[in-house]
Every structure is written in C-alpha cells, then in structure tokens.
DSSP file (Angstrom, degrees, kcal/mol; ACC not computed):
  #  RESIDUE AA STRUCTURE BP1 BP2  ACC     N-H-->O    O-->H-N    N-H-->O    O-->H-N    TCO  KAPPA ALPHA  PHI   PSI    X-CA   Y-CA   Z-CA
    1    1 A M              0   0    0      0, 0.0     3,-0.1     0, 0.0     0, 0.0   0.000 360.0 360.0 360.0   1.8   64.4   17.2   -4.0
    2    2 A A        +     0   0    0      1,-0.2     4,-0.1     4,-0.0     0, 0.0   0.831 360.0  42.7 -71.3 -30.0   63.0   19.4   -6.9
    3    3 A G  S    S+     0   0    0      2,-0.1    -1,-0.2     0, 0.0     2,-0.1   0.609  96.9  92.7 -95.1 -10.9   64.3   17.2   -9.7
    4    4 A Q  S    S-     0   0    0      1,-0.1     2,-0.2    -3,-0.1     0, 0.0  -0.452  85.7-100.1 -85.4 154.8   63.4   13.8   -8.1
    5    5 A H        -     0   0    0     -2,-0.1     2,-0.3     1,-0.1    -1,-0.1  -0.519  39.9-130.2 -74.9 137.6   60.0   11.9   -8.8
    6    6 A Q        -     0   0    0     -2,-0.2    -1,-0.1     1,-0.1     3,-0.0  -0.685   3.0-140.0 -90.0 139.3   57.5   12.5   -5.9
    7    7 A L  S    S+     0   0    0     -2,-0.3     2,-0.3     1,-0.1    -1,-0.1   0.911  89.7  23.2 -68.2 -42.3   55.8    9.6   -4.3
    8    8 A F  S    S-     0   0    0     -3,-0.0     2,-0.2     0, 0.0    -1,-0.1  -0.874  89.7-104.3-123.9 154.8   52.5   11.6   -4.1
    9    9 A D        -     0   0    0     -2,-0.3     2,-0.6     1,-0.1    -2,-0.0  -0.556  40.2-102.9 -81.0 146.4   51.2   14.6   -6.1
   10   10 A D        +     0   0    0     -2,-0.2     3,-0.2     1,-0.2    -1,-0.1  -0.597  41.9 172.7 -71.4 113.4   51.2   18.0   -4.5
   11   11 A T        +     0   0    0     -2,-0.6    -1,-0.2     1,-0.2    -2,-0.0   0.222  58.1  89.6-105.7   9.1   47.6   18.7   -3.5
   12   12 A S        +     0   0    0      2,-0.1    -1,-0.2     3,-0.0    -2,-0.1   0.707  68.5  93.2 -81.2 -12.9   48.4   21.9   -1.6
   13   13 A A  S    S-     0   0    0     -3,-0.2     0, 0.0     1,-0.1     0, 0.0  -0.190  96.7 -76.2 -70.3 166.7   47.9   24.0   -4.8
   14   14 A V        -     0   0    0      1,-0.1    -1,-0.1     0, 0.0    -2,-0.1  -0.499  56.7-111.4 -65.0 129.0   44.7   25.6   -5.6
   15   15 A P        -     0   0    0      0, 0.0     6,-0.1     0, 0.0    -1,-0.1  -0.177  27.9-130.0 -61.6 150.2   42.1   23.0   -7.1
   16   16 A G        -     0   0    0      1,-0.2     5,-0.2     4,-0.1     3,-0.1   0.173  54.9 -36.9 -79.5-154.3   41.2   23.2  -10.8
   17   17 A P  S >  S-     0   0    0      0, 0.0     3,-1.8     0, 0.0    -1,-0.2  -0.160  87.1 -73.2 -62.7 163.2   37.6   23.2  -12.2
   18   18 A P  T 3  S+     0   0    0      0, 0.0     0, 0.0     0, 0.0     0, 0.0  -0.372 122.5  16.4 -59.2 139.6   35.1   20.9  -10.4
   19   19 A G  T 3  S+     0   0    0     -3,-0.1     3,-0.1     1,-0.1     0, 0.0   0.410 113.6  80.4  79.1   0.0   35.7   17.2  -11.1
   20   20 A M    <   +     0   0    0     -3,-1.8    -4,-0.1     1,-0.1    -1,-0.1   0.166  54.5 103.3-112.8  16.9   39.3   18.0  -12.4
   21   21 A E        +     0   0    0     -5,-0.2     2,-0.5    -6,-0.1    -1,-0.1   0.698  64.6  73.3 -81.6 -14.9   41.1   18.3   -9.3
   22   22 A Y        +     0   0    0     -3,-0.1     2,-0.4    -7,-0.0     9,-0.1  -0.792  56.1 177.9 -98.5 131.4   42.9   14.8   -9.3
   23   23 A H        -     0   0    0     -2,-0.5     2,-0.6     6,-0.0   -14,-0.1  -0.956   9.0-172.7-131.8 119.3   45.7   14.4  -11.8
   24   24 A N        -     0   0    0     -2,-0.4     5,-0.1     3,-0.2    -2,-0.0  -0.947   0.9-174.6-111.0 119.4   47.6   11.2  -11.9
   25   25 A H  S    S+     0   0    0     -2,-0.6    -1,-0.1     1,-0.2     4,-0.1   0.758  77.4  53.7 -84.5 -24.9   50.6   11.6  -14.2
   26   26 A G  S    S+     0   0    0      2,-0.1    -1,-0.2     0, 0.0     3,-0.0   0.661 115.9  16.0 -88.2 -19.8   51.8    8.0  -14.1
   27   27 A S  S    S-     0   0    0      1,-0.0    -3,-0.2     0, 0.0     3,-0.1  -0.862 100.9 -61.8-144.6 177.4   48.6    6.0  -15.0
   28   28 A P        -     0   0    0      0, 0.0     2,-0.1     0, 0.0    -2,-0.1  -0.376  65.9 -95.3 -68.7 148.5   45.2    6.8  -16.7
   29   29 A A        -     0   0    0      1,-0.1    -6,-0.0    -4,-0.1    -4,-0.0  -0.396  29.0-163.7 -68.0 133.1   43.1    9.3  -14.7
   30   30 A L        -     0   0    0     -2,-0.1    -1,-0.1     2,-0.1    -7,-0.0   0.596  32.7-127.9 -89.4 -18.8   40.5    7.6  -12.4
   31   31 A G        +     0   0    0      1,-0.2   -10,-0.1    -9,-0.1    -2,-0.1   0.805  52.9 154.1  76.0  27.7   38.5   10.8  -12.0
   32   32 A I        -     0   0    0    -12,-0.1    -1,-0.2   -11,-0.0     2,-0.2  -0.825  37.5-138.9 -97.3 116.5   38.6   10.6   -8.2
   33   33 A P        -     0   0    0      0, 0.0     4,-0.0     0, 0.0   -13,-0.0  -0.504   4.0-149.9 -76.6 143.0   38.2   14.1   -6.6
   34   34 A T  S    S+     0   0    0     -2,-0.2     2,-0.1     2,-0.1     3,-0.1   0.582  76.2  72.3 -90.2  -8.0   40.3   14.9   -3.8
   35   35 A Q  S    S-     0   0    0      1,-0.2     4,-0.1     2,-0.1   -14,-0.0  -0.338 105.3 -56.4 -93.0-172.6   37.8   17.3   -2.2
   36   36 A A        -     0   0    0      1,-0.1    -1,-0.2    -2,-0.1    -2,-0.1  -0.239  48.8-116.9 -63.1 155.5   34.6   16.3   -0.5
   37   37 A F  S    S+     0   0    0     -3,-0.1     2,-0.3     2,-0.0    -1,-0.1   0.907  99.4  22.0 -57.7 -44.3   32.1   14.2   -2.6
   38   38 A L  S    S-     0   0    0      2,-0.0     2,-0.1     3,-0.0    -2,-0.0  -0.868  88.6-110.0-121.5 154.3   29.4   17.0   -2.4
   39   39 A S     >  -     0   0    0     -2,-0.3     4,-2.8     1,-0.1     5,-0.3  -0.447  39.8-102.9 -77.3 160.6   29.8   20.7   -1.8
   40   40 A E  H  > S+     0   0    0      1,-0.2     4,-2.0     2,-0.2     5,-0.2   0.882 120.9  47.7 -58.0 -46.2   28.5   22.0    1.5
   41   41 A P  H  > S+     0   0    0      0, 0.0     4,-2.1     0, 0.0    -1,-0.2   0.914 113.1  49.6 -57.4 -41.7   25.3   23.5    0.1
   42   42 A M  H  > S+     0   0    0      1,-0.2     4,-2.6     2,-0.2    -2,-0.2   0.925 111.3  47.6 -61.2 -47.1   24.6   20.3   -1.8
   43   43 A S  H  X S+     0   0    0     -4,-2.8     4,-2.4     1,-0.2    -1,-0.2   0.868 110.5  51.7 -68.9 -35.2   25.1   18.1    1.2
   44   44 A N  H  X S+     0   0    0     -4,-2.0     4,-2.0    -5,-0.3    -1,-0.2   0.878 112.5  47.4 -67.9 -35.5   22.9   20.4    3.5
   45   45 A F  H  X S+     0   0    0     -4,-2.1     4,-2.5     2,-0.2    -2,-0.2   0.927 113.0  49.0 -65.5 -47.2   20.1   20.1    0.7
   46   46 A A  H  X S+     0   0    0     -4,-2.6     4,-2.5     1,-0.2    -2,-0.2   0.888 112.1  47.1 -64.0 -46.4   20.6   16.4    0.5
   47   47 A M  H  X S+     0   0    0     -4,-2.4     4,-2.3     2,-0.2    -1,-0.2   0.917 115.5  45.2 -58.7 -47.5   20.4   16.0    4.3
   48   48 A A  H  X S+     0   0    0     -4,-2.0     4,-2.5     2,-0.2    -2,-0.2   0.894 113.0  49.9 -68.3 -39.9   17.3   18.1    4.6
   49   49 A Y  H  X S+     0   0    0     -4,-2.5     4,-2.0     2,-0.2    -2,-0.2   0.919 113.8  46.2 -67.4 -39.9   15.6   16.4    1.7
   50   50 A G  H  X S+     0   0    0     -4,-2.5     4,-2.3     2,-0.2    -2,-0.2   0.878 111.5  52.0 -71.4 -35.8   16.3   12.9    3.2
   51   51 A S  H  X S+     0   0    0     -4,-2.3     4,-2.4     2,-0.2    -2,-0.2   0.909 110.5  48.2 -61.3 -45.7   15.1   14.1    6.7
   52   52 A S  H  X S+     0   0    0     -4,-2.5     4,-2.6     2,-0.2    -2,-0.2   0.871 111.2  50.0 -62.4 -38.0   11.9   15.3    5.2
   53   53 A L  H  X S+     0   0    0     -4,-2.0     4,-2.6     2,-0.2    -2,-0.2   0.945 111.2  48.6 -66.3 -45.7   11.4   12.1    3.3
   54   54 A A  H  X S+     0   0    0     -4,-2.3     4,-2.7     1,-0.2    -2,-0.2   0.910 113.1  48.0 -64.2 -42.9   12.0   10.0    6.5
   55   55 A T  H  X S+     0   0    0     -4,-2.4     4,-2.4     2,-0.2     5,-0.2   0.952 111.7  48.4 -63.3 -53.0    9.6   12.2    8.5
   56   56 A Q  H  X S+     0   0    0     -4,-2.6     4,-3.0     1,-0.2     5,-0.2   0.926 112.7  50.2 -51.5 -46.9    6.8   12.0    5.7
   57   57 A G  H  X S+     0   0    0     -4,-2.6     4,-2.4     1,-0.2    -2,-0.2   0.916 110.9  48.6 -63.9 -42.4    7.3    8.1    5.6
   58   58 A K  H  X S+     0   0    0     -4,-2.7     4,-2.8     1,-0.2    -1,-0.2   0.907 112.7  47.3 -58.3 -41.2    7.0    7.9    9.4
   59   59 A E  H  X S+     0   0    0     -4,-2.4     4,-2.3     2,-0.2    -2,-0.2   0.926 112.6  49.2 -68.7 -42.0    3.9    9.9    9.5
   60   60 A M  H  X S+     0   0    0     -4,-3.0     4,-2.1    -5,-0.2    -1,-0.2   0.928 114.6  45.7 -66.8 -39.7    2.3    7.8    6.5
   61   61 A V  H  X S+     0   0    0     -4,-2.4     4,-1.7    -5,-0.2    -1,-0.2   0.941 112.1  51.8 -65.0 -44.1    3.2    4.5    8.4
   62   62 A D  H  < S+     0   0    0     -4,-2.8     4,-0.3     1,-0.2    -1,-0.2   0.881 113.1  45.0 -59.8 -37.6    1.9    5.9   11.7
   63   63 A K  H  < S+     0   0    0     -4,-2.3    -1,-0.2     1,-0.2    -2,-0.2   0.855 123.5  31.4 -75.4 -34.7   -1.4    6.8   10.0
   64   64 A N  H  X S+     0   0    0     -4,-2.1     4,-0.8    -5,-0.2     3,-0.5   0.378  92.4  89.0-109.3   2.4   -2.0    3.5    8.0
   65   65 A I  H  X S+     0   0    0     -4,-1.7     4,-2.8     1,-0.2     3,-0.2   0.812  83.9  58.2 -74.0 -24.1   -0.4    0.9   10.2
   66   66 A D  H  4 S+     0   0    0     -4,-0.3    -1,-0.2     1,-0.2    -2,-0.1   0.763 101.3  56.8 -74.0 -20.5   -3.6    0.3   12.2
   67   67 A R  H  4 S+     0   0    0     -3,-0.5    -1,-0.2     1,-0.1    -2,-0.2   0.806 119.1  30.5 -74.5 -28.2   -5.4   -0.6    8.9
   68   68 A I  H  < S+     0   0    0     -4,-0.8    -2,-0.2     1,-0.3    -3,-0.1   0.877 133.9  19.6 -92.6 -52.1   -2.8   -3.3    8.3
   69   69 A I  S  < S-     0   0    0     -4,-2.8     2,-1.4    -5,-0.2    -1,-0.3  -0.983  74.0-134.3-130.5 116.4   -1.8   -4.5   11.7
   70   70 A P     >  -     0   0    0      0, 0.0     4,-1.7     0, 0.0     3,-0.2  -0.603  27.3-175.3 -79.4  99.9   -4.0   -3.8   14.7
   71   71 A V  H  > S+     0   0    0     -2,-1.4     4,-2.5     1,-0.2     5,-0.1   0.890  77.1  56.6 -66.9 -40.2   -1.2   -2.6   16.9
   72   72 A N  H  > S+     0   0    0      1,-0.2     4,-0.7     2,-0.2    -1,-0.2   0.861 109.7  46.7 -57.2 -39.7   -3.4   -2.1   20.1
   73   73 A K  H  > S+     0   0    0     -3,-0.2     4,-0.8     1,-0.2     3,-0.5   0.859 110.2  52.4 -71.2 -37.5   -4.5   -5.7   19.8
   74   74 A L  H  X S+     0   0    0     -4,-1.7     4,-0.8     1,-0.2     3,-0.4   0.824  98.1  67.2 -69.3 -34.3   -0.9   -6.9   19.3
   75   75 A K  H >< S+     0   0    0     -4,-2.5     3,-0.8     1,-0.2     4,-0.3   0.876  94.6  58.7 -50.4 -39.3    0.2   -5.0   22.5
   76   76 A Y  H >< S+     0   0    0     -4,-0.7     3,-0.9    -3,-0.5    -1,-0.2   0.883 102.6  50.3 -61.4 -41.4   -1.9   -7.4   24.5
   77   77 A Y  H 3< S+     0   0    0     -4,-0.8    45,-2.0    -3,-0.4    46,-1.1   0.630 113.1  46.4 -73.8  -9.4    0.0  -10.5   23.3
   78   78 A F  T << S+     0   0    0     -4,-0.8     2,-2.2    -3,-0.8    -1,-0.2   0.330  78.1 112.4-111.2   7.6    3.5   -9.0   24.1
   79   79 A A    <   +     0   0    0     -3,-0.9    35,-1.2    -4,-0.3     2,-0.3  -0.527  51.4 126.3 -84.3  78.3    2.5   -7.6   27.6
   80   80 A V        -     0   0    0     -2,-2.2     2,-0.3    33,-0.2    34,-0.1  -0.844  42.1-156.8-125.7 164.7    4.8  -10.1   29.6
   81   81 A D     >  -     0   0    0     -2,-0.3     4,-2.1    32,-0.1     5,-0.2  -0.790  40.7 -90.5-131.4-177.5    7.5   -9.9   32.1
   82   82 A T  H  > S+     0   0    0     -2,-0.3     4,-2.4     1,-0.2     5,-0.2   0.894 122.3  53.1 -64.6 -39.5   10.4  -12.2   33.2
   83   83 A V  H  > S+     0   0    0      1,-0.2     4,-2.3     2,-0.2    -1,-0.2   0.888 110.1  47.8 -61.5 -41.5    8.3  -14.0   35.8
   84   84 A Y  H  > S+     0   0    0      2,-0.2     4,-2.9     1,-0.2    -1,-0.2   0.915 109.4  52.0 -62.2 -43.2    5.7  -14.8   33.3
   85   85 A V  H  X S+     0   0    0     -4,-2.1     4,-2.7     1,-0.2     5,-0.2   0.923 111.0  48.9 -63.3 -44.2    8.2  -16.0   30.8
   86   86 A G  H  X S+     0   0    0     -4,-2.4     4,-1.9     2,-0.2    -1,-0.2   0.929 113.1  46.0 -60.2 -47.2    9.7  -18.3   33.4
   87   87 A K  H  X S+     0   0    0     -4,-2.3     4,-2.0     2,-0.2    -2,-0.2   0.907 113.2  49.8 -60.8 -42.6    6.4  -19.7   34.4
   88   88 A K  H  X S+     0   0    0     -4,-2.9     4,-1.9     1,-0.2    -2,-0.2   0.895 110.5  49.3 -66.5 -42.3    5.3  -20.2   30.8
   89   89 A I  H  X S+     0   0    0     -4,-2.7     4,-2.4     2,-0.2    -1,-0.2   0.877 112.0  49.0 -64.2 -38.9    8.5  -22.0   29.8
   90   90 A G  H  X S+     0   0    0     -4,-1.9     4,-2.5    -5,-0.2    -2,-0.2   0.847 110.8  51.9 -69.8 -32.8    8.1  -24.3   33.0
   91   91 A L  H  < S+     0   0    0     -4,-2.0    -2,-0.2     2,-0.2    -1,-0.2   0.828 111.7  46.0 -71.0 -30.6    4.5  -24.9   31.8
   92   92 A L  H  < S+     0   0    0     -4,-1.9    -2,-0.2    -5,-0.2    -1,-0.2   0.900 117.1  43.2 -80.4 -34.7    5.7  -25.9   28.3
   93   93 A L  H  < S+     0   0    0     -4,-2.4    -2,-0.2     1,-0.2    -3,-0.2   0.846 129.3  25.8 -75.4 -35.7    8.4  -28.1   29.6
   94   94 A F    ><  +     0   0    0     -4,-2.5     3,-1.4    -5,-0.2     4,-0.3  -0.512  64.6 157.6-124.2  68.7    6.2  -29.7   32.3
   95   95 A P  G >  S+     0   0    0      0, 0.0     3,-1.2     0, 0.0    -1,-0.1   0.766  70.0  65.8 -65.5 -24.6    2.6  -29.6   31.4
   96   96 A Y  G 3  S+     0   0    0      1,-0.2    -5,-0.1     3,-0.0    -2,-0.0   0.718  93.9  61.9 -68.8 -21.4    1.6  -32.5   33.6
   97   97 A M  G <  S+     0   0    0     -3,-1.4     2,-0.4    -6,-0.1    -1,-0.2   0.642  86.0  91.5 -77.8 -12.4    2.5  -30.4   36.8
   98   98 A H    <   +     0   0    0     -3,-1.2     3,-0.1    -4,-0.3    -7,-0.0  -0.689  46.6 176.0 -92.8 137.8   -0.1  -27.7   35.9
   99   99 A Q        +     0   0    0     -2,-0.4     2,-0.6     1,-0.2    -1,-0.1   0.828  62.4  59.6 -99.5 -52.7   -3.6  -28.1   37.4
  100  100 A D        +     0   0    0      1,-0.1    -1,-0.2     2,-0.0     0, 0.0  -0.760  49.1 168.4 -88.8 114.9   -5.6  -24.9   36.4
  101  101 A W        +     0   0    0     -2,-0.6     2,-0.2    -3,-0.1    -1,-0.1   0.291  38.1 117.0-104.9   7.2   -5.9  -24.5   32.6
  102  102 A E        -     0   0    0      1,-0.0     2,-0.5    17,-0.0    16,-0.2  -0.532  63.0-129.2 -82.3 144.4   -8.6  -21.8   32.6
  103  103 A V        -     0   0    0     -2,-0.2     2,-0.2    15,-0.1    -2,-0.1  -0.817  26.3-130.9 -85.6 128.7   -8.0  -18.3   31.2
  104  104 A R        -     0   0    0     -2,-0.5     7,-2.1     7,-0.0     2,-0.3  -0.511  22.8-161.1 -75.8 141.2   -9.0  -15.6   33.6
  105  105 A Y  E     -A  110   0A   0      5,-0.3     2,-0.4    -2,-0.2     7,-0.0  -0.921  13.3-159.3-124.5 155.2  -11.2  -12.7   32.5
  106  106 A Q  E >  S-A  109   0A   0      3,-2.9     3,-1.0    -2,-0.3    -2,-0.0  -0.960  82.6 -20.9-135.2 113.5  -12.0   -9.3   33.9
  107  107 A Q  T 3  S-     0   0    0     -2,-0.4    -1,-0.1     1,-0.2     0, 0.0   0.929 127.3 -50.0  51.2  54.7  -15.2   -7.8   32.6
  108  108 A D  T 3  S+     0   0    0      1,-0.1    -1,-0.2    -3,-0.0    -3,-0.0   0.585 120.6 103.5  62.0  13.4  -15.3  -10.0   29.4
  109  109 A I  E <  S-A  106   0A   0     -3,-1.0    -3,-2.9     3,-0.0    -1,-0.1  -0.991  77.6-111.2-125.5 132.4  -11.8   -9.2   28.5
  110  110 A P  E     -A  105   0A   0      0, 0.0    -5,-0.3     0, 0.0     2,-0.1  -0.225  36.2-107.8 -60.4 149.6   -8.9  -11.7   29.1
  111  111 A V        -     0   0    0     -7,-2.1     5,-0.1     1,-0.1    -7,-0.0  -0.412  45.3 -94.2 -75.9 152.3   -6.4  -10.7   31.7
  112  112 A A    >>  -     0   0    0      1,-0.1     3,-2.2    -2,-0.1     4,-1.1  -0.360  35.4-111.5 -72.1 153.8   -3.1   -9.7   30.2
  113  113 A P  T 34 S+     0   0    0      0, 0.0     6,-0.2     0, 0.0   -33,-0.2   0.784 114.1  66.5 -57.3 -26.5   -0.5  -12.6   30.0
  114  114 A R  T 34 S+     0   0    0    -35,-1.2   -34,-0.1     1,-0.2     3,-0.1   0.783 108.4  38.9 -65.0 -24.5    1.7  -11.0   32.6
  115  115 A F  T <4 S+     0   0    0     -3,-2.2     2,-0.4     1,-0.2    -1,-0.2   0.561 121.0  44.8 -98.4 -17.3   -1.0  -11.7   35.2
  116  116 A D    ><  -     0   0    0     -4,-1.1     3,-0.8    -3,-0.1    -1,-0.2  -0.982  58.6-159.3-137.6 128.2   -2.1  -15.1   33.9
  117  117 A V  T 3  S+     0   0    0     -2,-0.4    -1,-0.1     1,-0.2   -14,-0.1   0.686  95.2  56.7 -79.0 -11.6    0.1  -17.9   32.8
  118  118 A N  T 3  S+     0   0    0    -16,-0.2    -1,-0.2     2,-0.1   -15,-0.1   0.551  81.8 108.7 -90.6  -6.7   -2.7  -19.5   30.8
  119  119 A A  S <  S-     0   0    0     -3,-0.8     2,-0.1    -6,-0.2    -7,-0.1  -0.384  77.7-108.6 -71.5 142.3   -3.3  -16.3   28.6
  120  120 A P        +     0   0    0      0, 0.0     2,-0.3     0, 0.0    -1,-0.1  -0.441  43.7 175.9 -71.0 147.8   -2.1  -16.6   25.0
  121  121 A D        -     0   0    0     -2,-0.1   -43,-0.2   -43,-0.1   -44,-0.1  -0.935  33.4-153.1-141.6 165.6    1.0  -14.6   24.1
  122  122 A L  S  > S+     0   0    0    -45,-2.0     4,-2.0    -2,-0.3     5,-0.3   0.415  77.8  87.9-112.0  -7.5    3.2  -14.1   21.1
  123  123 A Y  H  > S+     0   0    0    -46,-1.1     4,-2.9     1,-0.2     5,-0.2   0.965  90.7  43.7 -64.6 -54.6    6.4  -13.1   22.9
  124  124 A I  H  > S+     0   0    0      1,-0.2     4,-2.2     2,-0.2    -1,-0.2   0.884 114.7  46.6 -68.1 -38.4    7.7  -16.7   23.4
  125  125 A P  H  > S+     0   0    0      0, 0.0     4,-1.8     0, 0.0    -1,-0.2   0.868 115.8  47.0 -68.5 -27.3    6.9  -18.0   19.9
  126  126 A V  H  X S+     0   0    0     -4,-2.0     4,-2.7     2,-0.2     5,-0.2   0.930 113.9  47.2 -70.7 -44.7    8.5  -14.8   18.3
  127  127 A M  H  X S+     0   0    0     -4,-2.9     4,-2.4    -5,-0.3    -1,-0.2   0.888 112.8  51.3 -63.5 -39.1   11.6  -15.1   20.6
  128  128 A A  H  X S+     0   0    0     -4,-2.2     4,-2.1    -5,-0.2    -1,-0.2   0.888 109.9  48.3 -57.3 -47.8   11.8  -18.8   19.7
  129  129 A F  H  X S+     0   0    0     -4,-1.8     4,-2.5     2,-0.2    -2,-0.2   0.920 113.2  47.4 -57.7 -55.8   11.6  -18.0   16.0
  130  130 A I  H  X S+     0   0    0     -4,-2.7     4,-3.0     1,-0.2     5,-0.2   0.952 111.2  50.8 -57.1 -48.5   14.4  -15.3   16.4
  131  131 A T  H  X S+     0   0    0     -4,-2.4     4,-3.0     1,-0.2    -1,-0.2   0.888 109.9  50.4 -64.4 -39.9   16.6  -17.7   18.4
  132  132 A Y  H  X S+     0   0    0     -4,-2.1     4,-2.4     2,-0.2    -1,-0.2   0.923 110.8  49.8 -61.1 -45.4   16.2  -20.4   15.7
  133  133 A I  H  X S+     0   0    0     -4,-2.5     4,-3.1     2,-0.2     5,-0.2   0.961 114.4  44.9 -56.5 -55.4   17.2  -17.9   13.0
  134  134 A L  H  X S+     0   0    0     -4,-3.0     4,-2.5     1,-0.2    -2,-0.2   0.931 116.0  44.5 -57.1 -50.0   20.3  -16.8   15.1
  135  135 A V  H  X S+     0   0    0     -4,-3.0     4,-2.2    -5,-0.2    -1,-0.2   0.882 112.5  51.8 -67.3 -35.0   21.4  -20.3   15.9
  136  136 A A  H  X S+     0   0    0     -4,-2.4     4,-2.7    -5,-0.2     5,-0.3   0.932 111.8  47.3 -58.2 -51.5   20.8  -21.6   12.4
  137  137 A G  H  X S+     0   0    0     -4,-3.1     4,-2.3    -5,-0.2    -2,-0.2   0.881 111.1  51.0 -59.0 -40.7   22.9  -18.7   11.1
  138  138 A L  H  X S+     0   0    0     -4,-2.5     4,-1.8    -5,-0.2    -2,-0.2   0.893 114.1  45.5 -65.4 -39.8   25.7  -19.3   13.7
  139  139 A A  H  X S+     0   0    0     -4,-2.2     4,-0.9     2,-0.2    -2,-0.2   0.897 116.4  42.7 -72.7 -41.5   25.8  -23.0   12.7
  140  140 A L  H  <>S+     0   0    0     -4,-2.7     5,-2.6     1,-0.2    -2,-0.2   0.849 114.0  53.8 -72.1 -33.2   25.8  -22.4    9.0
  141  141 A G  H ><5S+     0   0    0     -4,-2.3     3,-0.8    -5,-0.3    -2,-0.2   0.850 108.2  48.8 -74.0 -37.2   28.3  -19.6    9.5
  142  142 A T  H 3<5S+     0   0    0     -4,-1.8    -1,-0.2     1,-0.2    -2,-0.2   0.699 110.1  52.2 -76.6 -15.5   30.7  -21.8   11.4
  143  143 A Q  T 3<5S-     0   0    0     -4,-0.9    -1,-0.2    -3,-0.1    -2,-0.2   0.394 112.4-121.1 -90.7  -2.2   30.3  -24.5    8.6
  144  144 A N  T < 5       0   0    0     -3,-0.8    -3,-0.2    -4,-0.2    -2,-0.1   0.862 360.0 360.0  59.3  38.0   31.2  -21.9    6.0
  145  145 A K      <       0   0    0     -5,-2.6    -4,-0.2    -6,-0.1    -1,-0.1   0.348 360.0 360.0-100.8 360.0   27.8  -22.5    4.2
C-alpha cells in the first residue's frame, strides 16, 4: 500500500509550525488546522476573560436595573398562582357572573393578585402575548412564510 494513493493524509506525524499543519496535496490549501482551534493556555485565558465580562455585566445590570424598571413593583403584578389564573380567566370569559368588583386593600396597599381576583396583574396579558407570538410563529412556519 506504500505506492498507492491514500484516501486521507497521514496525520500521525509530528505537526509542522502553527497554522501549517494541514497539507492537501490534491487541491488548493484551505488552511484548516487539524489541531484544536486555540491552544490550551489561550482557551483558558479566553474562558476566564469571558467569565469576568459576564460577571461584570451581571453586577452592572443588578445595580442599575432598579433605575430603569422598578423590579419590586413589578413583582406585585406577577404574584399569582394557578387558582388565581383560573378564576381570572373565568372572570374575563363570563364577566356578568361576577358580583363584587372592588379591589381589597390591606393598610393602604392593594392585596396581591393571588389573594384578590379583582387586583390588577400582568401575568395574564404577558402570557397571552407570548402565546400569540408562538401560535403566529407556528401558523406562519407551517405555511412556509
């Protein structure tokens, strides 16, 4: 088999200089190295640098998010449970069946939505919007648009 043309190049030999490990004798060189894309120290450095960037970004977002979006106030509107969602959807579908429309308060603060079906919430509108996006994507995807 020494004189026959090999299907693949022999890569068991010692590699040449960096970037020159791949030799394609039958067609123009593509410059694709056979070894790992990055050397071990370089990949460790890149991973550490990426991790530190992610940590710094998370810290910056955590510090400044309250200036843009009041997270503590938003938590109130998403404090729901399964029973509340069922009752609220029933209220939306059959509003004429509901008698008491007053929002309850506890020490001048409205009661959380999970305890009062009349309390405003954002969970149902956000989930409705996400469902709309998913169903529209499914419908358009099945029509190949």
